[in-house]
SETI-143521 format. One record per residue: residue in three letters; x, y, z of N, C-alpha, C, CB in turn. Coordinates in steps of 0.1 Angstrom, whole numbers, padded with zeros to 4 digits, always signed. Glycine has a CB too. Layout:
% SETI-143521
ALAXYZXYZXYZXYZ/...
% end
This chain:
% SETI-143521
MET+0275+0110+0116+0277+0103+0129+0270+0085+0116+0263+0112+0149/ILE+0282+0079+0125+0281+0065+0119+0265+0056+0126+0297+0055+0125/ASN+0255+0051+0121+0244+0049+0128+0242+0033+0122+0231+0060+0125/LEU+0228+0030+0127+0226+0014+0122+0224+0014+0107+0213+0006+0130/HIS+0218+0027+0101+0215+0025+0087+0227+0021+0079+0209+0037+0082/TRP+0240+0025+0086+0253+0021+0078+0254+0002+0077+0270+0030+0088/LEU+0250-0001+0089+0251-0014+0093+0245-0023+0084+0245-0017+0104/TYR+0229-0015+0083+0222-0020+0074+0227-0022+0058+0211-0013+0075/VAL+0233-0010+0055+0237-0010+0039+0249-0021+0034+0242+0006+0035/LEU+0258-0021+0048+0267-0034+0049+0258-0046+0047+0276-0035+0065/ALA+0251-0046+0058+0241-0059+0059+0237-0065+0044+0225-0053+0068/GLY+0232-0055+0038+0225-0060+0023+0231-0059+0013+0214-0053+0018/ALA+0247-0055+0014+0257-0059+0006+0262-0071+0005+0266-0054+0007/VAL+0264-0076+0020+0266-0091+0021+0257-0100+0013+0266-0096+0035/PHE+0241-0096+0018+0232-0109+0008+0233-0103-0007+0210-0110+0013/ALA+0233-0092-0010+0237-0094-0024+0249-0100-0032+0236-0083-0028/GLY+0260-0098-0020+0270-0108-0025+0267-0121-0024+0282-0108-0017/PHE+0258-0127-0019+0253-0141-0018+0247-0140-0032+0242-0145-0003/ALA+0239-0133-0033+0229-0135-0047+0242-0141-0059+0222-0115-0054/ILE+0250-0127-0058+0259-0129-0071+0269-0141-0071+0268-0116-0072/GLY+0268-0149-0061+0278-0159-0058+0270-0171-0065+0282-0161-0040/THR+0260-0170-0059+0251-0183-0060+0243-0185-0077+0238-0180-0048/ALA+0241-0171-0081+0241-0170-0096+0252-0178-0103+0241-0156-0101/ARG+0263-0174-0097+0277-0177-0104+0278-0192-0102+0291-0169-0098/ASP+0271-0200-0099+0274-0215-0093+0268-0227-0107+0264-0218-0074/PRO+0271-0231-0118+0265-0231-0127+0258-0247-0120+0272-0228-0140/THR+0263-0256-0111+0263-0270-0100+0250-0265-0094+0278-0274-0086/ASN+0242-0253-0091+0232-0254-0087+0220-0254-0095+0232-0246-0080/ARG+0214-0266-0097+0202-0265-0105+0192-0253-0101+0194-0279-0105/LYS+0191-0246-0091+0180-0242-0084+0187-0224-0079+0176-0255-0070/ARG+0199-0219-0087+0207-0212-0087+0197-0198-0086+0216-0215-0099/TRP+0188-0196-0097+0180-0183-0100+0173-0181-0083+0166-0185-0116/GLY+0163-0195-0082+0155-0192-0068+0164-0186-0055+0149-0206-0062/ASN+0173-0191-0057+0184-0187-0045+0190-0174-0045+0196-0195-0045/ALA+0191-0169-0057+0195-0154-0062+0185-0143-0057+0194-0153-0079/ALA+0170-0151-0059+0162-0139-0062+0160-0138-0044+0145-0141-0073/PHE+0161-0147-0037+0160-0152-0024+0168-0138-0017+0168-0170-0022/TRP+0179-0144-0018+0194-0134-0010+0189-0117-0021+0219-0146-0018/LEU+0189-0117-0028+0184-0101-0037+0169-0097-0029+0181-0105-0058/LEU+0162-0101-0025+0150-0099-0021+0155-0092-0004+0140-0113-0023/LEU+0164-0101+0002+0166-0098+0019+0177-0086+0014+0173-0115+0034/ALA+0187-0087+0003+0192-0074+0003+0188-0055+0001+0198-0077-0006/THR+0175-0061-0008+0162-0049-0011+0157-0046+0003+0148-0056-0021/SER+0152-0053+0011+0150-0054+0028+0159-0045+0033+0153-0069+0036/PHE+0170-0047+0034+0180-0040+0042+0183-0028+0038+0192-0046+0043/TRP+0183-0027+0024+0184-0012+0016+0173-0005+0016+0187-0012+0002/PHE+0164-0008+0012+0153+0003+0011+0141-0002+0018+0149+0006-0004/GLY+0142-0009+0029+0130-0013+0037+0124+0001+0042+0134-0022+0051/ASP+0129+0013+0048+0122+0020+0049+0113+0028+0037+0128+0025+0056/LEU+0120+0026+0025+0111+0037+0015+0099+0025+0009+0124+0047-0002/LEU+0099+0012+0014+0090+0004+0010+0079+0004+0021+0095-0009+0007/GLY+0079+0005+0031+0066+0012+0041+0060-0005+0043+0051+0026+0030/ASP+0054-0007+0051+0046-0014+0058+0039-0026+0050+0038-0006+0065/VAL+0033-0021+0038+0030-0030+0025+0037-0036+0017+0025-0024+0018/GLY+0048-0028+0012+0058-0032+0008+0068-0045+0014+0062-0022+0008/ASN+0072-0039+0025+0081-0051+0034+0070-0063+0036+0087-0043+0053/GLY+0059-0059+0038+0048-0072+0042+0052-0080+0026+0026-0066+0044/VAL+0050-0074+0018+0048-0082+0003+0063-0088+0001+0043-0070-0011/LEU+0073-0081+0003+0082-0090+0003+0089-0101+0008+0087-0086+0002/VAL+0081-0098+0022+0083-0112+0030+0071-0119+0028+0085-0110+0046/LEU+0061-0122+0020+0055-0131+0013+0063-0137+0000+0044-0125+0009/ALA+0074-0128-0007+0076-0134-0015+0089-0144-0012+0076-0125-0024/LEU+0092-0140-0002+0104-0146+0004+0098-0163+0008+0111-0135+0019/VAL+0088-0161+0018+0079-0176+0017+0079-0182+0003+0064-0173+0021/ALA+0072-0176-0007+0069-0183-0017+0081-0189-0018+0063-0176-0029/ILE+0090-0182-0023+0105-0189-0030+0107-0202-0019+0122-0175-0029/ALA+0110-0200-0008+0113-0214+0004+0096-0222+0001+0115-0207+0027/GLY+0088-0220+0003+0077-0230+0002+0073-0237-0010+0068-0224+0007/LEU+0075-0229-0023+0078-0235-0035+0091-0244-0036+0078-0225-0044/HIS+0097-0246-0030+0111-0252-0028+0120-0250-0040+0110-0266-0026/LEU+0124-0233-0044+0131-0230-0052+0144-0224-0048+0125-0224-0060/LEU+0150-0232-0036+0160-0233-0033+0165-0242-0030+0162-0227-0028/GLY+0185-0245-0035+0191-0256-0035+0204-0251-0033+0189-0264-0047/ARG+0210-0263-0033+0223-0260-0032+0232-0268-0040+0225-0262-0020/GLY+0243-0261-0044+0254-0270-0057+0265-0275-0051+0260-0262-0070/THR+0270-0283-0059+0283-0289-0054+0296-0285-0058+0283-0300-0057/ARG+0295-0272-0061+0309-0268-0064+0318-0262-0052+0307-0257-0075/GLU+0331-0264-0052+0337-0264-0044+0353-0257-0045+0335-0277-0041/SER+0357-0242-0040+0365-0236-0042+0380-0241-0044+0362-0229-0033/THR+0381-0253-0031+0393-0257-0034+0388-0267-0026+0407-0249-0030/THR+0402-0281-0034+0403-0301-0035+0406-0298-0019+0422-0312-0049/PRO+0397-0312-0016+0403-0318+0000+0420-0319+0002+0397-0334+0002/GLU+0426-0319-0005+0442-0317-0008+0446-0307-0004+0446-0318-0021/GLU+0439-0298-0011+0441-0280-0008+0440-0276+0005+0429-0269-0015/ARG+0427-0281+0010+0424-0276+0022+0437-0284+0031+0407-0280+0026/GLU+0435-0298+0030+0445-0305+0039+0461-0294+0041+0448-0322+0031/GLN+0464-0290+0030+0476-0286+0027+0474-0272+0036+0480-0286+0010/SER+0464-0262+0036+0462-0250+0040+0462-0255+0057+0447-0242+0033/SER+0455-0266+0058+0457-0269+0075+0468-0269+0081+0454-0283+0080/GLN+0476-0276+0074+0492-0279+0078+0496-0269+0081+0501-0284+0068/ARG+0495-0258+0073+0504-0246+0069+0504-0239+0078+0502-0238+0057/TYR+0489-0234+0083+0484-0226+0091+0485-0229+0105+0474-0225+0089/GLY+0475-0240+0107+0476-0246+0119+0462-0238+0126+0492-0245+0127/ASN+0461-0236+0139+0450-0229+0143+0449-0213+0143+0447-0235+0156/LYS+0461-0210+0138+0462-0196+0135+0452-0190+0123+0477-0195+0132/LEU+0445-0201+0120+0433-0195+0109+0419-0194+0116+0430-0205+0095/PHE+0421-0194+0132+0410-0189+0140+0410-0173+0140+0412-0196+0155/LEU+0422-0165+0136+0429-0151+0139+0417-0144+0136+0442-0146+0131/PRO+0414-0145+0121+0406-0137+0117+0391-0135+0121+0408-0138+0106/ALA+0386-0148+0125+0374-0152+0133+0372-0138+0147+0379-0169+0140/LEU+0385-0141+0153+0384-0137+0168+0389-0121+0165+0394-0148+0179/ILE+0392-0116+0155+0394-0103+0154+0377-0093+0152+0405-0103+0141/ILE+0368-0102+0150+0352-0098+0151+0350-0093+0166+0342-0113+0146/PRO+0350-0102+0175+0346-0102+0188+0355-0088+0194+0349-0119+0195/PHE+0368-0094+0193+0374-0084+0197+0374-0068+0194+0384-0088+0195/THR+0372-0068+0182+0372-0052+0178+0356-0045+0185+0372-0051+0158/ALA+0345-0056+0182+0333-0049+0193+0335-0046+0206+0323-0056+0194/PHE+0342-0057+0217+0345-0056+0228+0357-0045+0232+0348-0067+0229/VAL+0366-0045+0227+0374-0038+0230+0369-0019+0223+0388-0047+0225/GLY+0366-0018+0212+0356-0006+0204+0349-0001+0212+0347-0010+0191/THR+0339-0010+0215+0330-0005+0228+0334+0002+0239+0325-0014+0234/LEU+0343-0005+0250+0349+0000+0258+0355+0016+0256+0358-0010+0259/LEU+0367+0018+0246+0373+0027+0238+0361+0039+0239+0377+0021+0224/PHE+0349+0037+0230+0343+0045+0227+0330+0051+0240+0338+0040+0213/SER+0333+0039+0251+0324+0044+0263+0330+0052+0272+0317+0033+0270/TYR+0343+0050+0272+0353+0058+0285+0364+0060+0282+0355+0050+0297/THR+0365+0065+0270+0376+0075+0264+0372+0091+0261+0381+0068+0251/PRO+0381+0094+0256+0375+0107+0248+0371+0106+0235+0385+0118+0246/LEU+0372+0093+0229+0364+0092+0216+0353+0090+0218+0367+0082+0208/LYS+0346+0090+0229+0330+0092+0231+0326+0105+0227+0325+0091+0246/GLY+0334+0116+0229+0328+0130+0226+0330+0134+0213+0333+0142+0235/LEU+0339+0126+0205+0336+0129+0193+0329+0127+0182+0344+0129+0190/ASN+0318+0120+0183+0301+0116+0182+0304+0112+0167+0285+0130+0184/LEU+0315+0098+0167+0316+0090+0154+0307+0082+0151+0327+0081+0152/ILE+0300+0075+0163+0292+0064+0165+0279+0066+0172+0299+0055+0171/ASP+0267+0070+0165+0257+0067+0177+0260+0060+0188+0245+0061+0172/PRO+0257+0066+0199+0259+0059+0212+0253+0047+0215+0254+0066+0223/LYS+0239+0048+0209+0226+0036+0213+0228+0025+0199+0205+0045+0213/ALA+0245+0024+0192+0245+0015+0180+0261+0013+0183+0240+0022+0162/VAL+0264+0017+0192+0280+0011+0193+0285-0002+0189+0286+0010+0205/THR+0278-0008+0201+0283-0025+0197+0284-0030+0184+0274-0035+0202/LEU+0273-0028+0180+0265-0031+0172+0274-0030+0155+0252-0021+0176/VAL+0276-0015+0157+0284-0008+0144+0302-0016+0143+0286+0012+0148/LEU+0306-0017+0156+0317-0022+0160+0319-0035+0156+0319-0021+0173/LEU+0307-0044+0155+0309-0053+0148+0310-0056+0140+0307-0056+0149/GLY+0302-0048+0128+0304-0048+0117+0316-0043+0111+0295-0045+0114/CYS+0322-0033+0117+0337-0030+0114+0345-0042+0115+0343-0020+0123/GLY+0344-0047+0125+0351-0063+0129+0354-0073+0117+0341-0072+0138/VAL+0337-0071+0110+0337-0080+0100+0347-0076+0088+0323-0081+0095/ILE+0344-0062+0087+0355-0056+0075+0367-0059+0077+0355-0042+0072/ILE+0370-0054+0088+0385-0058+0092+0393-0070+0091+0385-0058+0104/ALA+0379-0081+0099+0386-0096+0095+0386-0102+0083+0380-0105+0102/MET+0376-0094+0071+0382-0099+0060+0391-0091+0053+0375-0102+0051/ALA+0393-0084+0056+0404-0075+0051+0421-0081+0055+0400-0060+0058/VAL+0421-0084+0065+0433-0093+0071+0434-0108+0064+0429-0096+0088/SER+0423-0114+0062+0422-0122+0057+0423-0122+0042+0413-0126+0061/TYR+0423-0111+0033+0425-0112+0017+0439-0110+0020+0417-0101+0005/ALA+0447-0102+0028+0458-0098+0025+0468-0107+0035+0459-0081+0026/TRP+0468-0111+0040+0472-0128+0048+0470-0140+0044+0465-0131+0061/LEU+0461-0141+0035+0459-0157+0027+0460-0152+0016+0445-0168+0029/ARG+0458-0144+0011+0454-0139-0009+0449-0152-0015+0473-0134-0021/PRO+0437-0151-0011+0425-0161-0018+0423-0153-0036+0406-0159-0006/PRO+0413-0161-0042+0416-0154-0050+0402-0144-0050+0421-0161-0062/ALA+0401-0132-0056+0394-0118-0054+0375-0120-0051+0397-0108-0073/LEU+0373-0133-0058+0358-0135-0057+0356-0146-0046+0352-0140-0072/ALA+0366-0153-0038+0362-0160-0028+0355-0160-0017+0369-0162-0024/GLY+0357-0147-0012+0346-0142-0002+0331-0143-0002+0346-0129+0000/ILE+0326-0141-0015+0317-0141-0020+0311-0154-0028+0319-0132-0026/ASP+0319-0160-0031+0316-0176-0034+0316-0187-0020+0329-0181-0044/GLU+0321-0183-0017+0322-0191+0003+0311-0188+0008+0335-0186+0016/GLY+0307-0172+0012+0296-0170+0020+0284-0174+0006+0296-0151+0029/SER+0284-0175+0000+0273-0178-0011+0272-0195-0006+0280-0174-0031/ARG+0280-0202-0008+0281-0217-0007+0278-0219+0010+0297-0223-0012/LEU+0279-0213+0020+0272-0214+0029+0262-0210+0032+0277-0212+0036/ALA+0257-0199+0026+0243-0193+0028+0234-0204+0022+0240-0179+0021/ASP+0239-0208+0007+0224-0220+0003+0228-0229+0012+0222-0229-0014/ALA+0239-0236+0018+0236-0249+0026+0230-0247+0035+0244-0255+0031/ILE+0227-0233+0040+0218-0232+0055+0203-0230+0049+0223-0217+0067/GLY+0203-0222+0035+0192-0218+0033+0184-0208+0040+0188-0227+0033/TRP+0167-0210+0036+0157-0203+0047+0156-0196+0059+0150-0210+0050/ALA+0166-0210+0064+0167-0208+0082+0174-0197+0085+0174-0219+0091/MET+0182-0193+0077+0193-0180+0078+0183-0169+0085+0199-0174+0061/VAL+0173-0166+0077+0164-0154+0082+0152-0156+0094+0156-0149+0071/LEU+0153-0171+0096+0143-0177+0106+0143-0170+0120+0147-0193+0108/PRO+0155-0167+0126+0158-0158+0141+0150-0145+0137+0177-0153+0146/GLN+0154-0133+0125+0151-0124+0122+0132-0122+0121+0158-0122+0111/MET+0128-0132+0115+0110-0136+0115+0108-0137+0127+0104-0151+0108/LEU+0111-0144+0134+0105-0149+0147+0107-0138+0158+0112-0164+0153/ALA+0117-0131+0155+0119-0119+0166+0108-0107+0160+0137-0112+0166/SER+0104-0107+0146+0093-0099+0147+0081-0104+0149+0091-0092+0136/LEU+0085-0121+0148+0068-0127+0155+0063-0122+0170+0069-0146+0157/GLY+0072-0123+0177+0071-0118+0194+0071-0103+0195+0086-0123+0204/VAL+0071-0094+0186+0068-0077+0187+0055-0083+0187+0073-0063+0175/ILE+0050-0087+0179+0035-0088+0171+0027-0091+0183+0033-0101+0158/PHE+0031-0106+0189+0024-0109+0201+0022-0098+0211+0032-0119+0208/ALA+0033-0094+0214+0034-0085+0221+0023-0073+0221+0045-0083+0218/ALA+0022-0068+0210+0018-0058+0204+0000-0060+0203+0027-0057+0189/ALA-0003-0073+0200-0015-0079+0200-0022-0079+0216-0012-0093+0193/GLY-0016-0080+0224-0021-0081+0239-0019-0095+0242-0038-0078+0240/VAL-0015-0106+0234-0017-0119+0240-0014-0123+0253-0011-0128+0234/GLY-0001-0116+0259+0001-0119+0275-0011-0113+0277+0014-0111+0284/THR-0019-0099+0278-0025-0095+0290-0039-0107+0286-0029-0075+0292/THR-0040-0112+0273-0055-0125+0272-0051-0136+0282-0057-0136+0253/ILE-0035-0141+0281-0034-0153+0285-0033-0152+0302-0022-0160+0278/GLY-0026-0137+0304-0029-0137+0319-0043-0136+0328-0022-0126+0324/ALA-0051-0128+0317-0066-0134+0324-0071-0143+0322-0076-0129+0322/ILE-0071-0156+0317-0073-0167+0313-0066-0178+0328-0064-0166+0297/VAL-0050-0171+0331-0042-0181+0342-0047-0172+0351-0023-0184+0343/GLY-0050-0161+0354-0056-0159+0370-0069-0159+0372-0054-0148+0377/ALA-0080-0167+0364-0086-0173+0364-0089-0189+0369-0085-0170+0358/ILE-0079-0194+0363-0079-0209+0363-0069-0210+0379-0069-0217+0346/ILE-0062-0201+0385-0050-0206+0392-0058-0202+0406-0034-0199+0388/PRO-0058-0212+0417-0065-0205+0432-0056-0193+0438-0066-0216+0444/GLN-0064-0184+0445-0055-0176+0453-0044-0182+0463-0064-0169+0459/GLY-0032-0178+0461-0021-0180+0466-0013-0194+0463-0022-0177+0480/SER-0017-0200+0451-0014-0213+0448-0001-0208+0441-0024-0220+0439/ILE+0007-0206+0447+0023-0203+0440+0031-0213+0433+0033-0197+0450/PHE+0027-0224+0435+0037-0234+0428+0030-0236+0416+0039-0249+0436/LEU+0021-0237+0414+0010-0239+0400+0013-0225+0392-0010-0239+0405/ALA+0013-0211+0397+0016-0201+0390+0030-0206+0385+0015-0188+0398/VAL+0043-0206+0391+0052-0211+0389+0055-0220+0378+0054-0215+0398/LEU+0047-0230+0379+0042-0246+0368+0040-0238+0352+0021-0254+0375/LEU+0030-0230+0357+0025-0228+0342+0033-0214+0338+0008-0226+0341/TYR+0040-0206+0347+0051-0194+0341+0063-0205+0335+0060-0181+0355/ALA+0065-0212+0336+0078-0220+0335+0073-0230+0320+0083-0231+0352/LEU+0061-0235+0323+0057-0241+0309+0051-0234+0299+0050-0252+0310/GLY+0047-0222+0304+0043-0213+0293+0055-0207+0284+0035-0202+0300/MET+0066-0207+0293+0082-0200+0289+0084-0210+0280+0096-0197+0301/VAL+0084-0222+0279+0088-0234+0271+0081-0235+0256+0084-0246+0278/ALA+0070-0234+0262+0055-0237+0250+0055-0223+0237+0035-0236+0262/PHE+0058-0213+0247+0060-0203+0235+0076-0201+0230+0055-0188+0241/THR+0084-0208+0235+0098-0205+0230+0097-0211+0217+0110-0211+0239/MET+0091-0225+0221+0092-0233+0210+0081-0232+0193+0090-0248+0218/ILE+0072-0222+0195+0065-0219+0190+0071-0206+0184+0055-0221+0198/MET+0077-0199+0193+0084-0191+0182+0098-0189+0179+0081-0181+0182/GLY+0104-0201+0186+0119-0203+0182+0128-0194+0190+0121-0201+0167/ASN+0124-0184+0200+0131-0177+0202+0126-0172+0217+0132-0168+0192/ALA+0136-0176+0231+0130-0172+0246+0130-0155+0244+0141-0178+0261/PHE+0137-0145+0235+0135-0133+0238+0124-0130+0234+0142-0127+0234/ALA+0115-0135+0226+0110-0133+0217+0093-0141+0229+0119-0140+0202/ALA+0094-0149+0236+0086-0154+0243+0084-0147+0257+0090-0166+0242/PHE+0095-0141+0260+0096-0134+0275+0087-0125+0279+0109-0127+0278/PRO+0084-0113+0266+0074-0101+0268+0059-0107+0270+0074-0091+0255/VAL+0058-0116+0265+0046-0126+0263+0041-0130+0277+0050-0139+0255/MET+0051-0141+0284+0046-0149+0295+0051-0140+0310+0054-0165+0293/ALA+0060-0130+0303+0062-0119+0319+0043-0108+0318+0084-0102+0314/ALA+0040-0107+0309+0032-0098+0307+0016-0105+0314+0034-0095+0290/ALA+0017-0123+0312+0004-0130+0317+0010-0132+0328-0002-0143+0310/ILE+0023-0137+0332+0022-0145+0346+0035-0140+0354+0024-0164+0343/GLY+0044-0134+0345+0055-0131+0354+0054-0118+0365+0066-0129+0346/VAL+0050-0106+0358+0047-0096+0365+0035-0095+0373+0046-0088+0358/PRO+0023-0096+0365+0013-0091+0376+0006-0108+0386-0002-0081+0366/ILE+0011-0116+0385+0008-0127+0395+0024-0130+0401+0000-0141+0387/LEU+0032-0135+0398+0042-0140+0410+0050-0126+0414+0053-0153+0405/ILE+0049-0119+0410+0058-0104+0411+0048-0095+0421+0060-0096+0394/GLN+0038-0091+0414+0029-0084+0422+0020-0090+0431+0022-0079+0414/ALA+0012-0099+0428+0003-0109+0434+0012-0113+0447-0001-0123+0423/ASP+0023-0123+0439+0026-0135+0453+0038-0129+0461+0034-0152+0446/GLY+0044-0117+0450+0056-0115+0460+0067-0116+0458+0056-0121+0470/GLY+0073-0127+0447+0085-0130+0443+0094-0121+0438+0084-0137+0436/ASN+0110-0127+0443+0119-0121+0435+0121-0117+0422+0126-0125+0437/PRO+0121-0104+0417+0119-0099+0406+0128-0101+0396+0117-0087+0408/ALA+0142-0102+0402+0155-0111+0400+0154-0125+0392+0161-0116+0414/VAL+0147-0131+0399+0149-0147+0400+0137-0149+0389+0146-0155+0417/ILE+0125-0141+0392+0116-0145+0382+0122-0141+0366+0102-0137+0387/GLY+0127-0131+0365+0131-0126+0351+0141-0140+0347+0141-0109+0353/ALA+0151-0142+0351+0163-0149+0351+0160-0157+0347+0169-0151+0358/VAL+0155-0166+0357+0154-0183+0358+0144-0184+0347+0147-0191+0373/GLY+0134-0174+0347+0122-0173+0336+0128-0175+0321+0114-0156+0336/MET+0133-0167+0318+0143-0168+0307+0150-0184+0304+0153-0156+0311/LEU+0162-0187+0317+0166-0200+0313+0156-0214+0310+0173-0203+0325/ALA+0139-0213+0318+0133-0226+0314+0126-0219+0304+0125-0235+0325/GLY+0130-0207+0295+0124-0207+0279+0135-0215+0270+0123-0190+0273/PHE+0150-0212+0274+0158-0219+0267+0157-0235+0265+0170-0215+0274/CYS+0153-0238+0279+0150-0253+0276+0141-0256+0268+0146-0259+0285/GLY+0131-0247+0262+0122-0249+0252+0133-0248+0239+0110-0238+0253/THR+0142-0238+0236+0150-0239+0225+0155-0252+0222+0161-0231+0227/LEU+0160-0257+0228+0166-0271+0230+0158-0282+0223+0166-0276+0245/MET+0143-0279+0222+0136-0290+0213+0126-0286+0204+0130-0299+0222/THR+0133-0276+0200+0121-0268+0185+0129-0268+0176+0115-0250+0184/PRO+0121-0271+0164+0129-0269+0152+0130-0255+0149+0124-0275+0141/MET+0119-0246+0154+0117-0229+0149+0132-0225+0155+0101-0216+0159/ALA+0140-0229+0162+0149-0223+0168+0162-0228+0156+0150-0229+0187/ALA+0158-0226+0145+0169-0227+0135+0182-0228+0134+0168-0221+0130/ASN+0186-0215+0141+0201-0214+0137+0207-0222+0150+0209-0196+0134/PHE+0197-0226+0157+0205-0239+0173+0205-0248+0164+0195-0245+0191/ASN+0189-0257+0156+0189-0266+0160+0188-0275+0146+0178-0266+0170/ILE+0187-0266+0134+0187-0271+0120+0199-0265+0114+0173-0267+0112/VAL+0203-0256+0113+0213-0254+0108+0229-0259+0110+0211-0245+0109/PRO+0229-0265+0123+0240-0270+0124+0238-0284+0118+0246-0269+0136/ALA+0225-0291+0118+0222-0303+0111+0223-0304+0098+0212-0308+0114/ALA+0223-0291+0090+0226-0289+0075+0238-0287+0073+0221-0278+0069/LEU+0245-0280+0082+0260-0276+0078+0267-0288+0081+0267-0264+0086/LEU+0264-0299+0086+0269-0314+0095+0266-0327+0083+0257-0318+0114/GLU+0256-0321+0073+0248-0329+0067+0241-0340+0074+0254-0333+0058/LEU+0237-0337+0085+0229-0352+0091+0218-0359+0083+0222-0348+0106/LYS+0217-0370+0085+0207-0377+0078+0193-0374+0081+0207-0389+0080/ASN+0193-0370+0092+0184-0365+0101+0182-0353+0104+0185-0369+0112/GLN+0173-0342+0098+0175-0328+0101+0172-0327+0116+0165-0320+0092/TYR+0163-0336+0121+0159-0334+0134+0166-0339+0143+0149-0339+0136/GLY+0177-0346+0141+0189-0351+0147+0192-0345+0159+0200-0350+0139/VAL+0196-0331+0158+0200-0322+0170+0192-0322+0181+0202-0308+0166/ILE+0177-0321+0176+0169-0318+0188+0166-0328+0194+0159-0313+0186/LYS+0169-0345+0188+0163-0356+0195+0176-0362+0207+0158-0370+0182/VAL+0186-0352+0205+0200-0356+0213+0196-0347+0228+0218-0349+0204/GLN+0190-0335+0223+0191-0325+0232+0179-0328+0242+0190-0310+0225/VAL+0169-0331+0238+0155-0335+0248+0160-0341+0262+0143-0347+0239/ALA+0170-0349+0259+0175-0356+0277+0179-0348+0286+0189-0367+0278/THR+0185-0336+0277+0192-0323+0285+0178-0313+0290+0203-0311+0273/ALA+0171-0311+0283+0164-0300+0285+0158-0306+0293+0158-0294+0276/ILE+0147-0314+0293+0136-0318+0303+0142-0317+0322+0131-0335+0298/PRO+0156-0322+0321+0161-0320+0337+0162-0308+0338+0173-0327+0343/LEU+0166-0302+0328+0172-0291+0332+0156-0275+0339+0184-0287+0316/LEU+0143-0284+0329+0136-0273+0329+0133-0279+0346+0124-0270+0316/ILE+0132-0289+0349+0126-0298+0361+0136-0286+0372+0132-0320+0362/ALA+0151-0287+0369+0157-0282+0379+0154-0264+0378+0172-0287+0377/ASN+0148-0256+0369+0144-0245+0369+0132-0236+0378+0142-0245+0359/ILE+0124-0250+0377+0115-0247+0380+0113-0247+0398+0108-0253+0372/ALA+0123-0259+0400+0126-0259+0417+0131-0245+0421+0139-0271+0422/ILE+0140-0240+0411+0147-0226+0413+0141-0214+0420+0149-0222+0401/LEU+0129-0218+0403+0118-0207+0407+0109-0205+0418+0110-0208+0398/TYR+0104-0214+0425+0098-0217+0438+0107-0217+0450+0093-0231+0438/VAL+0118-0222+0451+0126-0220+0464+0136-0203+0463+0137-0237+0464/ALA+0142-0204+0452+0147-0188+0454+0138-0181+0451+0158-0182+0447/GLY+0129-0178+0441+0119-0169+0441+0109-0163+0453+0113-0174+0432/PHE+0106-0176+0461+0096-0174+0471+0102-0178+0482+0085-0180+0470/ARG+0108-0183+0487+0114-0188+0499+0127-0188+0503+0112-0196+0500/LEU+0137-0179+0495+0148-0175+0504+0148-0158+0506+0163-0181+0497/
% end
């Protein structure tokens, strides 16, 4: 049976490919730091279960040390010239997007087939990991189609993948680490502690103040952890469930859904949400790495105000 273990093997192979590709780039003066960084990530995916908690902790500290000591860089090598890319664009046009569309198509259609057809009874894929496994299969299929159709050099996938990974740098793994941070906060009882403090501050029956603190707390923790999904367990345990739902009788669906939307307002305003705010700035080579955030603040604040109003009205008045 195919399970998440095989997906981890695939992910490790991708990062190992990045390590090989960046080591082959003579224009990158820090290529060995990059290669070590991506190889450590590959090791984590391949042998994480065998390393144990201490081994994985040391591995993470090594990743932080490489990034913190500025041992990561990017080269100037390009696999094609601007003229070649222009010719390819004119030749294929929007059809170049077809391989990318194969990935979500495989995941979506494959999940339906393995969930609602006789394929479900064959036990080919772990039912708990169907979508993720098929997402990985979609990547493999898209890569095979691209090679068969475009016929690039044999190492084009490795070289282009490593070039993109080096351009993004350490920010590529920040979402994974921030998600882990959210689990640690929840396990440490941070939500319970905050709930006790807030319960002592908020006057009995002050629904609007509780809603306000809930929404602002979602924003604050999202900005700290860079991920509203990581902030939600903390604030739900602190205010959402015990105060807004159980004590004040709020609508659970509204409290949960709109609370997440309030957290997403924090996503727009924090560099910790690197995959949304820092990675685009790096790929677009903006002069100000916080340029995306500065533009989004004007949208985030009105959205937050609207979400607070929706929480109060739809959660308690409708």
